[in-house]
A tleap script that builds the chain and sets N, CA, C and O, in Angstrom:
source leaprc.protein.ff14SB
mol = sequence {
  NMET ARG ASP LYS LYS ARG VAL LYS GLU ARG
  ALA GLU VAL MET LEU ALA TRP SER ASN GLY
  GLU THR ILE GLN PHE LEU THR GLY SER GLY
  VAL TRP ALA ASP THR PHE ASN PRO THR TRP
  ILE PRO PHE TYR GLU TYR ARG VAL LYS PRO
  LYS LYS VAL VAL ARG TYR ILE ASN LEU TYR
  PRO ASN GLY PHE SER ALA ASN TYR ASN SER
  ARG SER ASP ALA ASP ARG CYS CYS TYR GLU
  GLN ARG ILE SER CYS VAL ARG VAL GLU ILE
  GLU PRO GLY ARG PHE ASP CGLU
}
set mol.1.N position { 5.204 29.907 2.085 }
set mol.1.CA position { 4.444 28.984 2.610 }
set mol.1.C position { 4.280 27.231 1.977 }
set mol.1.O position { 4.591 26.088 2.313 }
set mol.2.N position { 3.864 27.664 1.316 }
set mol.2.CA position { 3.406 26.456 0.311 }
set mol.2.C position { 4.695 25.821 -0.116 }
set mol.2.O position { 4.940 24.646 0.158 }
set mol.3.N position { 5.676 26.732 -0.912 }
set mol.3.CA position { 6.587 25.821 -1.775 }
set mol.3.C position { 7.510 25.742 -0.744 }
set mol.3.O position { 8.634 25.277 -0.936 }
set mol.4.N position { 7.150 26.140 0.302 }
set mol.4.CA position { 8.769 25.910 1.729 }
set mol.4.C position { 7.737 24.215 1.901 }
set mol.4.O position { 8.347 23.234 1.477 }
set mol.5.N position { 6.922 24.061 2.231 }
set mol.5.CA position { 5.591 22.446 1.836 }
set mol.5.C position { 6.300 21.452 0.655 }
set mol.5.O position { 7.204 20.618 0.700 }
set mol.6.N position { 5.921 21.676 0.188 }
set mol.6.CA position { 6.542 21.087 -1.305 }
set mol.6.C position { 7.480 20.681 -1.814 }
set mol.6.O position { 7.639 19.889 -2.742 }
set mol.7.N position { 8.473 21.505 -0.894 }
set mol.7.CA position { 10.270 21.686 -0.933 }
set mol.7.C position { 10.597 20.104 -0.256 }
set mol.7.O position { 11.055 19.004 -0.566 }
set mol.8.N position { 9.976 20.896 0.950 }
set mol.8.CA position { 9.988 19.745 2.151 }
set mol.8.C position { 9.857 17.766 1.963 }
set mol.8.O position { 10.518 16.781 2.290 }
set mol.9.N position { 8.655 18.056 1.283 }
set mol.9.CA position { 8.238 16.837 0.772 }
set mol.9.C position { 8.292 16.482 -0.141 }
set mol.9.O position { 7.442 15.673 -0.512 }
set mol.10.N position { 9.541 16.984 -1.181 }
set mol.10.CA position { 10.331 16.338 -2.204 }
set mol.10.C position { 11.571 15.554 -1.333 }
set mol.10.O position { 11.861 14.359 -1.284 }
set mol.11.N position { 12.011 16.417 -0.849 }
set mol.11.CA position { 13.515 15.935 -0.199 }
set mol.11.C position { 12.965 15.167 0.148 }
set mol.11.O position { 12.852 14.282 -0.701 }
set mol.12.N position { 12.251 14.871 1.485 }
set mol.12.CA position { 11.683 13.696 1.401 }
set mol.12.C position { 11.139 12.160 1.270 }
set mol.12.O position { 10.783 11.172 1.913 }
set mol.13.N position { 11.350 12.723 -0.110 }
set mol.13.CA position { 10.737 11.000 -1.382 }
set mol.13.C position { 12.241 11.218 -2.086 }
set mol.13.O position { 12.546 10.503 -3.040 }
set mol.14.N position { 12.892 11.929 -1.733 }
set mol.14.CA position { 14.493 11.977 -2.525 }
set mol.14.C position { 15.479 10.906 -1.815 }
set mol.14.O position { 16.217 10.041 -2.287 }
set mol.15.N position { 15.081 11.471 0.027 }
set mol.15.CA position { 15.766 10.881 0.737 }
set mol.15.C position { 15.177 9.190 0.887 }
set mol.15.O position { 16.110 8.452 1.203 }
set mol.16.N position { 13.732 8.389 0.712 }
set mol.16.CA position { 13.580 7.390 0.859 }
set mol.16.C position { 13.996 6.988 -0.489 }
set mol.16.O position { 14.562 5.899 -0.401 }
set mol.17.N position { 13.957 7.362 -1.567 }
set mol.17.CA position { 14.788 7.019 -2.788 }
set mol.17.C position { 16.087 7.077 -2.608 }
set mol.17.O position { 16.523 6.052 -3.133 }
set mol.18.N position { 17.155 7.820 -2.071 }
set mol.18.CA position { 18.761 6.975 -1.426 }
set mol.18.C position { 18.234 6.087 -0.756 }
set mol.18.O position { 18.543 5.045 -1.334 }
set mol.19.N position { 17.621 5.846 0.115 }
set mol.19.CA position { 17.821 4.381 1.354 }
set mol.19.C position { 16.503 3.336 0.844 }
set mol.19.O position { 15.751 2.684 1.569 }
set mol.20.N position { 16.519 3.432 -0.703 }
set mol.20.CA position { 16.411 2.505 -1.379 }
set mol.20.C position { 14.686 2.005 -1.547 }
set mol.20.O position { 14.334 0.892 -1.936 }
set mol.21.N position { 13.931 2.928 -1.220 }
set mol.21.CA position { 12.236 2.469 -1.688 }
set mol.21.C position { 12.303 3.219 -2.889 }
set mol.21.O position { 13.088 3.992 -3.439 }
set mol.22.N position { 11.028 2.630 -3.124 }
set mol.22.CA position { 10.677 2.357 -4.823 }
set mol.22.C position { 9.608 4.232 -4.612 }
set mol.22.O position { 9.007 4.772 -3.683 }
set mol.23.N position { 9.935 4.627 -6.205 }
set mol.23.CA position { 9.375 5.471 -6.166 }
set mol.23.C position { 8.263 5.551 -7.554 }
set mol.23.O position { 8.178 5.038 -8.670 }
set mol.24.N position { 7.537 6.483 -6.750 }
set mol.24.CA position { 6.185 6.391 -8.056 }
set mol.24.C position { 6.582 8.071 -8.606 }
set mol.24.O position { 7.183 9.015 -8.095 }
set mol.25.N position { 5.840 7.815 -10.003 }
set mol.25.CA position { 5.366 9.948 -10.718 }
set mol.25.C position { 4.091 9.401 -10.829 }
set mol.25.O position { 3.729 8.228 -10.738 }
set mol.26.N position { 3.403 10.521 -11.058 }
set mol.26.CA position { 1.981 10.388 -11.259 }
set mol.26.C position { 1.825 10.370 -12.945 }
set mol.26.O position { 3.018 10.425 -13.245 }
set mol.27.N position { 1.165 10.332 -14.104 }
set mol.27.CA position { 1.145 10.098 -15.125 }
set mol.27.C position { 0.176 10.831 -15.762 }
set mol.27.O position { -0.949 10.936 -15.272 }
set mol.28.N position { 0.466 11.321 -16.738 }
set mol.28.CA position { -1.005 12.669 -16.927 }
set mol.28.C position { -2.004 12.300 -17.058 }
set mol.28.O position { -2.926 13.099 -16.898 }
set mol.29.N position { -2.372 10.542 -17.504 }
set mol.29.CA position { -3.776 9.400 -17.338 }
set mol.29.C position { -3.896 9.345 -15.638 }
set mol.29.O position { -4.806 8.652 -15.182 }
set mol.30.N position { -3.004 10.056 -14.703 }
set mol.30.CA position { -4.101 9.839 -13.204 }
set mol.30.C position { -3.299 9.238 -12.493 }
set mol.30.O position { -3.255 9.557 -11.305 }
set mol.31.N position { -2.361 8.118 -13.027 }
set mol.31.CA position { -1.963 6.449 -12.173 }
set mol.31.C position { -0.748 7.017 -11.562 }
set mol.31.O position { -0.076 8.046 -11.634 }
set mol.32.N position { -0.760 6.047 -11.016 }
set mol.32.CA position { 0.418 6.033 -10.396 }
set mol.32.C position { 1.453 5.308 -10.498 }
set mol.32.O position { 1.386 4.168 -10.037 }
set mol.33.N position { 2.716 5.773 -11.138 }
set mol.33.CA position { 3.589 4.489 -12.195 }
set mol.33.C position { 4.891 4.195 -11.016 }
set mol.33.O position { 4.937 5.140 -10.229 }
set mol.34.N position { 5.834 3.234 -10.747 }
set mol.34.CA position { 6.767 2.993 -11.062 }
set mol.34.C position { 8.306 3.858 -12.030 }
set mol.34.O position { 8.420 3.892 -13.255 }
set mol.35.N position { 9.153 4.371 -11.154 }
set mol.35.CA position { 10.664 4.390 -11.952 }
set mol.35.C position { 11.535 4.562 -10.677 }
set mol.35.O position { 11.413 5.195 -9.627 }
set mol.36.N position { 12.638 3.578 -11.311 }
set mol.36.CA position { 13.724 3.656 -10.486 }
set mol.36.C position { 14.618 4.048 -10.854 }
set mol.36.O position { 15.697 3.689 -10.383 }
set mol.37.N position { 14.514 5.002 -11.911 }
set mol.37.CA position { 15.629 6.732 -11.998 }
set mol.37.C position { 15.088 7.463 -11.688 }
set mol.37.O position { 14.829 7.704 -12.867 }
set mol.38.N position { 14.450 8.347 -11.071 }
set mol.38.CA position { 13.709 9.397 -11.001 }
set mol.38.C position { 14.151 10.843 -12.125 }
set mol.38.O position { 15.068 11.391 -11.513 }
set mol.39.N position { 13.999 11.333 -12.926 }
set mol.39.CA position { 14.909 12.432 -13.316 }
set mol.39.C position { 13.716 14.071 -12.501 }
set mol.39.O position { 13.509 15.086 -13.166 }
set mol.40.N position { 13.380 13.953 -11.633 }
set mol.40.CA position { 12.740 15.089 -10.116 }
set mol.40.C position { 12.610 16.059 -11.375 }
set mol.40.O position { 13.211 17.128 -11.483 }
set mol.41.N position { 11.641 15.464 -12.405 }
set mol.41.CA position { 11.320 16.569 -12.982 }
set mol.41.C position { 10.553 17.948 -12.032 }
set mol.41.O position { 9.859 17.542 -11.099 }
set mol.42.N position { 10.609 19.191 -12.161 }
set mol.42.CA position { 10.054 19.728 -10.752 }
set mol.42.C position { 8.668 20.071 -10.881 }
set mol.42.O position { 8.164 20.229 -9.769 }
set mol.43.N position { 7.769 20.266 -11.943 }
set mol.43.CA position { 6.172 20.238 -12.268 }
set mol.43.C position { 5.919 18.486 -12.350 }
set mol.43.O position { 5.022 18.304 -13.174 }
set mol.44.N position { 6.305 17.425 -11.895 }
set mol.44.CA position { 6.027 15.889 -11.720 }
set mol.44.C position { 5.598 15.755 -10.119 }
set mol.44.O position { 6.277 15.877 -9.100 }
set mol.45.N position { 4.552 15.530 -10.265 }
set mol.45.CA position { 4.537 15.044 -8.686 }
set mol.45.C position { 4.867 13.311 -8.317 }
set mol.45.O position { 4.945 12.281 -8.986 }
set mol.46.N position { 4.990 13.642 -6.997 }
set mol.46.CA position { 6.426 11.730 -7.234 }
set mol.46.C position { 6.109 11.421 -4.968 }
set mol.46.O position { 6.278 12.082 -3.943 }
set mol.47.N position { 5.742 10.419 -5.243 }
set mol.47.CA position { 5.987 9.717 -3.672 }
set mol.47.C position { 6.022 8.673 -3.334 }
set mol.47.O position { 5.357 8.043 -4.157 }
set mol.48.N position { 6.474 7.877 -2.441 }
set mol.48.CA position { 7.188 6.816 -2.452 }
set mol.48.C position { 5.731 5.571 -2.427 }
set mol.48.O position { 4.608 5.532 -1.924 }
set mol.49.N position { 6.475 4.803 -3.178 }
set mol.49.CA position { 5.082 3.150 -3.092 }
set mol.49.C position { 4.681 2.874 -2.027 }
set mol.49.O position { 5.448 2.810 -1.067 }
set mol.50.N position { 3.405 2.645 -1.928 }
set mol.50.CA position { 2.732 2.422 -0.740 }
set mol.50.C position { 3.132 1.159 -0.284 }
set mol.50.O position { 3.602 0.491 -1.205 }
set mol.51.N position { 3.119 0.600 0.770 }
set mol.51.CA position { 3.474 -0.677 0.948 }
set mol.51.C position { 2.285 -1.129 1.560 }
set mol.51.O position { 1.642 -0.654 2.496 }
set mol.52.N position { 2.044 -2.502 0.609 }
set mol.52.CA position { 0.891 -3.650 0.698 }
set mol.52.C position { -0.256 -3.496 1.643 }
set mol.52.O position { -0.631 -2.333 1.488 }
set mol.53.N position { -0.932 -4.018 2.455 }
set mol.53.CA position { -1.065 -3.744 3.714 }
set mol.53.C position { -2.075 -5.417 3.863 }
set mol.53.O position { -3.285 -5.395 3.639 }
set mol.54.N position { -1.307 -6.832 4.281 }
set mol.54.CA position { -1.589 -7.795 4.343 }
set mol.54.C position { -2.855 -8.505 5.213 }
set mol.54.O position { -2.793 -8.105 6.376 }
set mol.55.N position { -3.741 -9.237 5.048 }
set mol.55.CA position { -5.005 -9.552 6.002 }
set mol.55.C position { -4.866 -10.845 5.690 }
set mol.55.O position { -4.019 -11.052 4.821 }
set mol.56.N position { -5.599 -12.082 6.252 }
set mol.56.CA position { -5.949 -13.229 6.298 }
set mol.56.C position { -7.703 -13.214 6.826 }
set mol.56.O position { -8.266 -12.755 7.820 }
set mol.57.N position { -8.147 -13.911 5.688 }
set mol.57.CA position { -9.735 -13.552 5.754 }
set mol.57.C position { -10.168 -15.031 5.814 }
set mol.57.O position { -10.002 -15.747 4.826 }
set mol.58.N position { -10.827 -15.601 7.173 }
set mol.58.CA position { -11.197 -16.912 7.468 }
set mol.58.C position { -12.504 -17.028 6.522 }
set mol.58.O position { -13.441 -16.259 6.736 }
set mol.59.N position { -12.583 -18.015 5.437 }
set mol.59.CA position { -14.050 -17.964 5.196 }
set mol.59.C position { -15.000 -19.045 5.861 }
set mol.59.O position { -14.504 -20.054 6.363 }
set mol.60.N position { -16.290 -18.839 5.862 }
set mol.60.CA position { -17.247 -19.847 6.378 }
set mol.60.C position { -18.381 -20.026 5.649 }
set mol.60.O position { -18.857 -19.118 4.968 }
set mol.61.N position { -19.039 -21.529 5.757 }
set mol.61.CA position { -19.986 -21.359 4.788 }
set mol.61.C position { -21.547 -21.217 4.713 }
set mol.61.O position { -22.336 -21.785 3.958 }
set mol.62.N position { -21.831 -20.052 5.978 }
set mol.62.CA position { -22.707 -19.419 6.015 }
set mol.62.C position { -22.941 -18.197 5.528 }
set mol.62.O position { -23.931 -17.505 5.765 }
set mol.63.N position { -21.753 -17.849 4.640 }
set mol.63.CA position { -21.394 -16.643 3.911 }
set mol.63.C position { -20.291 -14.840 6.035 }
set mol.63.O position { -20.089 -13.626 6.004 }
set mol.64.N position { -20.072 -15.829 7.097 }
set mol.64.CA position { -19.898 -15.440 7.623 }
set mol.64.C position { -17.890 -15.064 7.407 }
set mol.64.O position { -17.131 -16.014 7.216 }
set mol.65.N position { -17.429 -13.819 7.473 }
set mol.65.CA position { -15.686 -13.975 7.601 }
set mol.65.C position { -15.178 -12.877 8.506 }
set mol.65.O position { -15.723 -11.806 8.772 }
set mol.66.N position { -14.367 -13.217 8.800 }
set mol.66.CA position { -13.417 -12.338 9.674 }
set mol.66.C position { -12.219 -12.219 9.150 }
set mol.66.O position { -11.759 -13.026 8.343 }
set mol.67.N position { -11.622 -11.200 9.570 }
set mol.67.CA position { -10.279 -10.886 9.052 }
set mol.67.C position { -9.051 -10.150 10.645 }
set mol.67.O position { -9.051 -9.513 11.699 }
set mol.68.N position { -8.257 -10.867 9.704 }
set mol.68.CA position { -6.571 -10.873 11.130 }
set mol.68.C position { -5.576 -10.463 10.392 }
set mol.68.O position { -5.627 -10.579 9.168 }
set mol.69.N position { -4.673 -9.999 10.930 }
set mol.69.CA position { -3.107 -8.844 10.618 }
set mol.69.C position { -2.185 -10.670 10.280 }
set mol.69.O position { -1.521 -10.876 9.265 }
set mol.70.N position { -2.339 -11.416 11.068 }
set mol.70.CA position { -1.209 -12.884 10.601 }
set mol.70.C position { -2.536 -13.734 10.326 }
set mol.70.O position { -3.692 -13.572 10.716 }
set mol.71.N position { -1.652 -15.169 9.115 }
set mol.71.CA position { -2.020 -15.872 9.212 }
set mol.71.C position { -2.089 -17.382 10.533 }
set mol.71.O position { -2.702 -18.448 10.586 }
set mol.72.N position { -1.093 -16.667 11.410 }
set mol.72.CA position { -1.459 -17.560 12.923 }
set mol.72.C position { -2.812 -17.214 13.846 }
set mol.72.O position { -3.576 -17.910 14.514 }
set mol.73.N position { -2.740 -16.110 13.612 }
set mol.73.CA position { -3.949 -15.177 14.629 }
set mol.73.C position { -4.563 -15.994 13.706 }
set mol.73.O position { -4.300 -17.168 13.963 }
set mol.74.N position { -5.456 -15.837 12.488 }
set mol.74.CA position { -6.258 -16.729 11.691 }
set mol.74.C position { -6.196 -18.150 12.217 }
set mol.74.O position { -7.243 -18.626 12.657 }
set mol.75.N position { -5.454 -18.644 12.222 }
set mol.75.CA position { -5.852 -20.059 12.409 }
set mol.75.C position { -5.920 -20.448 13.697 }
set mol.75.O position { -5.999 -21.641 13.990 }
set mol.76.N position { -5.895 -19.414 14.665 }
set mol.76.CA position { -5.880 -19.928 16.292 }
set mol.76.C position { -7.763 -19.135 16.826 }
set mol.76.O position { -8.436 -19.310 17.842 }
set mol.77.N position { -8.015 -18.284 15.556 }
set mol.77.CA position { -9.265 -17.932 15.974 }
set mol.77.C position { -10.290 -18.400 14.928 }
set mol.77.O position { -11.375 -17.824 15.005 }
set mol.78.N position { -10.188 -19.144 14.157 }
set mol.78.CA position { -11.229 -19.953 13.265 }
set mol.78.C position { -12.230 -21.556 13.981 }
set mol.78.O position { -12.016 -22.633 14.537 }
set mol.79.N position { -13.103 -20.896 13.579 }
set mol.79.CA position { -13.874 -22.424 13.858 }
set mol.79.C position { -13.501 -23.265 13.082 }
set mol.79.O position { -12.665 -23.101 12.194 }
set mol.80.N position { -14.295 -24.597 13.433 }
set mol.80.CA position { -14.765 -25.678 12.909 }
set mol.80.C position { -15.166 -25.954 11.557 }
set mol.80.O position { -15.231 -27.045 10.989 }
set mol.81.N position { -15.372 -25.031 11.214 }
set mol.81.CA position { -16.693 -25.253 9.561 }
set mol.81.C position { -15.715 -24.018 8.420 }
set mol.81.O position { -15.806 -23.784 7.215 }
set mol.82.N position { -14.826 -23.459 9.509 }
set mol.82.CA position { -14.113 -23.016 8.150 }
set mol.82.C position { -13.664 -23.236 6.705 }
set mol.82.O position { -12.687 -23.955 6.495 }
set mol.83.N position { -14.354 -22.629 5.651 }
set mol.83.CA position { -14.111 -23.018 4.792 }
set mol.83.C position { -12.919 -22.909 3.539 }
set mol.83.O position { -12.968 -23.471 2.445 }
set mol.84.N position { -11.651 -21.844 4.154 }
set mol.84.CA position { -10.752 -21.539 4.043 }
set mol.84.C position { -10.459 -20.352 4.464 }
set mol.84.O position { -11.212 -19.476 4.890 }
set mol.85.N position { -8.489 -20.355 4.228 }
set mol.85.CA position { -8.302 -18.440 4.642 }
set mol.85.C position { -7.434 -18.146 3.917 }
set mol.85.O position { -6.331 -18.693 3.905 }
set mol.86.N position { -7.841 -17.107 3.093 }
set mol.86.CA position { -7.210 -16.500 2.049 }
set mol.86.C position { -6.312 -14.897 2.455 }
set mol.86.O position { -6.795 -13.921 3.028 }
set mol.87.N position { -4.943 -15.063 1.950 }
set mol.87.CA position { -4.536 -14.325 1.864 }
set mol.87.C position { -4.883 -13.449 0.942 }
set mol.87.O position { -5.095 -13.718 -0.241 }
set mol.88.N position { -4.994 -11.705 1.776 }
set mol.88.CA position { -4.660 -10.631 0.260 }
set mol.88.C position { -4.792 -9.899 0.782 }
set mol.88.O position { -5.173 -9.531 1.893 }
set mol.89.N position { -4.169 -9.359 -0.773 }
set mol.89.CA position { -2.819 -7.986 -0.085 }
set mol.89.C position { -3.898 -6.634 -1.202 }
set mol.89.O position { -4.561 -6.800 -2.226 }
set mol.90.N position { -3.634 -5.478 -0.422 }
set mol.90.CA position { -4.580 -4.084 -0.915 }
set mol.90.C position { -3.407 -2.696 -0.359 }
set mol.90.O position { -2.668 -2.810 0.618 }
set mol.91.N position { -3.452 -2.003 -0.852 }
set mol.91.CA position { -2.538 -0.753 -1.049 }
set mol.91.C position { -3.989 0.270 -0.039 }
set mol.91.O position { -5.215 0.382 -0.059 }
set mol.92.N position { -3.139 0.651 0.507 }
set mol.92.CA position { -3.493 1.238 1.782 }
set mol.92.C position { -4.306 2.533 1.093 }
set mol.92.O position { -3.925 3.374 0.279 }
set mol.93.N position { -5.863 2.289 1.912 }
set mol.93.CA position { -6.466 3.957 1.049 }
set mol.93.C position { -7.240 3.370 -0.044 }
set mol.93.O position { -8.303 3.913 -0.343 }
set mol.94.N position { -6.706 1.954 -0.910 }
set mol.94.CA position { -7.563 1.561 -1.963 }
set mol.94.C position { -9.285 1.721 -2.080 }
set mol.94.O position { -10.002 2.131 -2.993 }
set mol.95.N position { -9.584 1.192 -0.702 }
set mol.95.CA position { -10.803 1.110 -0.482 }
set mol.95.C position { -11.296 1.434 0.138 }
set mol.95.O position { -12.264 0.759 0.486 }
set mol.96.N position { -10.942 3.264 1.056 }
set mol.96.CA position { -12.076 3.870 1.606 }
set mol.96.C position { -12.385 4.617 1.338 }
set mol.96.O position { -12.083 5.579 2.044 }
set mol.97.N position { -12.905 4.780 0.602 }
set mol.97.CA position { -14.520 5.641 -0.526 }
set mol.97.C position { -15.892 5.720 0.041 }
set mol.97.O position { -16.805 6.216 -0.619 }
savepdb mol mol.pdb
quit
């Protein structure tokens, strides 16, 4: 059962690669690295490179901040005292601890 699951996961990653997605492999030091021509070594772990999540954060002088999914939402919901609107990109799950 476990082997079937692993084969299915690998097939999904291969299909994503054939559709132009960037593929990553897990290095010996535990870091995900891009590979543009995967060799599909059986004991390597591969994944589709996660898409970055983009958020816009309104910053205020009193330390308050609020985040939004788009710049237009951030602009529409801001208060007069806004210092700045900052665009932030993060990988999904990066700060989930």
